[in-house]
N, C-alpha and C positions, 0 to 999 in steps of 0.2 A: 696900262699893264704892270704888276707887282716885279714878274720876272725881267720887264725890262728895265725898269728904276732901279732894280737892286742886284742883277748879275749881268749886266750889260748884255742882255738877250735880244737879239732882234725878232719882233713881233711880226708875221704873216698874216693881214687880213684875209678872209676869202671866204665868197658866199657857197662856196662848193658842197658846203654840208649838207643842202637842200633843205628840203621842208623836215624831212626825217631827221637822221643823223649819221650821215653818210661819212664816216670817219676816211675810209680807205680814202676816197675823193679829195680830202683838205691834206692829208697825208700825203698825198703825189704831187701836190700843187709845190709842196716845199721841195720834196724830192727833186722834182724838177730844177726849180732854183737851185738849189746845192749842186747837183751835177753840171748845171751850166756855168758855176762859181769856179769850179774844178776842186769842190772839196772832195774828201778822199774816207778816211775812217767818219763816220756817224752814228748817232744812237736815237732810237726811238724810244720814246718813253713817257710816262703821264705825271701831271701835274701834282699829282698823290704819293708820288714816291721819294724818300731820303734816300739820298746814295752816300757812300763811305765817304771821308774824307780822305784828300790825297788819290782816290780812284785812278785818276791818268797816271800818276807815278806808277801804280801796282800793275796798269795794263803793258805799261812800258815793259816790264819783266816775264810777260804771259808768251813771248813770242807769237803773236798773232798771224794766222794765216788767212792772206786777203779772198781768198773763196767761201772763208766760212761765215757762216751765221754763229755769235755768240748770245747766249740769255745767262741770265743772273737769278740765284736763287730768291726767296719773297718770303717773307714774315710780315703779320700785321702789328703795327707799333703798338705795345703794350703801355698800359698806365704805369705798371712797373718798373719799364724802362726808362721813365721820368720820375722815378720814385715817389709813385703815388700810390698807396694801398690802402685808402678808406673811403674811397669814393667810387661807387660803381655807375654804369650808365643807365639811363631808364630805355626798357625796349621800345623800338620804334616800328610803324605799322608797316615801313615799305620792307622790311624785314622778314614779313610773317612767311611768307613763301621760299625764303631761301634755305637751302640747306648748311647748318653750322659749318659742315666739311666745306662747303664751298664761299662762305663768308670768312673764313681764316681763324675762326675759334668762338671765342667765347663775346660776343658784344658786350656784354657788360663790364670786360675787362680791356677794351681798347681804348686807347688814349685818342683824344680829340685835340681840335684846333685853341680850344678854349682851355685844355690842360697845359698843353705849352706856353699860353699866354700867362696863364695863372704861376706856372711853376718858376717861369724864365721871364717877367714881362716886358724887360728892356732887349732882351735876344731870344726869341721862341727857339731856336734851333742851335742855341749854346751847347748843350746838354748831350745832343745829338752829333757833335763834334769831335765828339772821342771815340775811339775804335769799339770799346766793349759790346755795344747793342750790336754792332755787324759780323759778330765772331757767333753769334746763336743762330745757327742755322736750320731751319727746318727742310722737311723732304719737299721736292718741287710738286706742282698739281699733276694727278693722274687721272686721265681722262682718254676718250675716244670721239674723234671729229666725228658730227654728225651733219647730214644732208649732204653737203656739197661734196665731202671726202671721206668715207667712210672708213677708209684703209689707214689713215692718218692716226698715230696716236701718240700721246705724250706717256711717256712711261717713266719708272725711275732711274732706269738704265740709260734713257735718250730722252729727257724730256723737253719738249717744243720750248723755244725761247720766246714767250710771249709780250705782248705790247707794252706792257710794263719797263722792258728793258731787252730792246735789240739791237745788237752791236754789228755793223758790218763794214766793207769796205766799197761805197756806192759807185766808184769808178768801175772797179773790177768786175762785180756785180752789177752790171747796168742795165740787166734786163729784168731785174727782180722789181716791180711796182706792187702797191698794195692794191687788193682787189675793189673794185667800187660797185661791185652788185650788192654789199651789204648796206640795207637801209639802220643799220645798229652798229655798235661797236663790237659786240660780240662774235665772234669765230673771226672776222677780218684779220687780227694778228695771227690766229693759228692756221690760216689759210697763207698768209704770207710767209711764216715759218716754212711750210711745206714745200716750199718751191726750192729749197736746196735739199740736196738728198741727206738720209739719215746719218752719211757718216760725214757730212758737212754742217751738222749742228751741233755745238758744244756751249757746256755750261763753265763759266769763268769759276774756277775751286776756291774755296775757303772762305768765302765772302758772302753777303747775302744784303739785299736791298729791306728797308723797311716801308711797309705800305701805311700810309694815315688814314684809317677808319676801314669799312666793311669792305670787302669786293662786292663784284658783282650787283651794284646799285647805281650805277652812271651811266650803262650801256645805252640808252637812250638819250642823253645830255644829263646835264646836272640836277641833283635834285638836292634837297637841304636838309640832313637829319638833325641839324643842331642848331 
């Protein structure tokens, strides 16, 4: 595994995804292990997210409440963030049915892994180790949950922390588990977020995460766009 080789990450192998893509069941395997090991503050995130440098140091100054769930702003990593201004992506058929609003912008301008490798072949993340791209914040997604809990909303004033970045104390919030009735990654993260009352959900201010590639395209498992 790339993360295990380069970031001292421990990989947990599980078959809990099942025949579909039960993300919640797989996450709960890791949650159970972390709780049994006595871990406290943990982050649920995605493999296609870039995090600001020194994030841990920044969080130490945020006076975090162990009973709250914290989320983060997000925007799609653009070619211009890497200094690329003369090359657009070709449209991909997997994106035909997705509203550009939910993709996260203009797909033609999105950065790709190839862009990262081309610009800095020896260290594809070096340009993202400076803070500038993480200060350009976009408004959070606004939506109403569908089906499972129609009265849960993500608003500009109180956005739902989503699965690309959910920070919480797993010992204090030991009764919170990911739902296992979803056979897709879609919706299970907002359901998990809704387990906290509205006034116990907060976004970390002043910084954003960077999402590599379009959103909403891997909810049923990995699909290759390039």
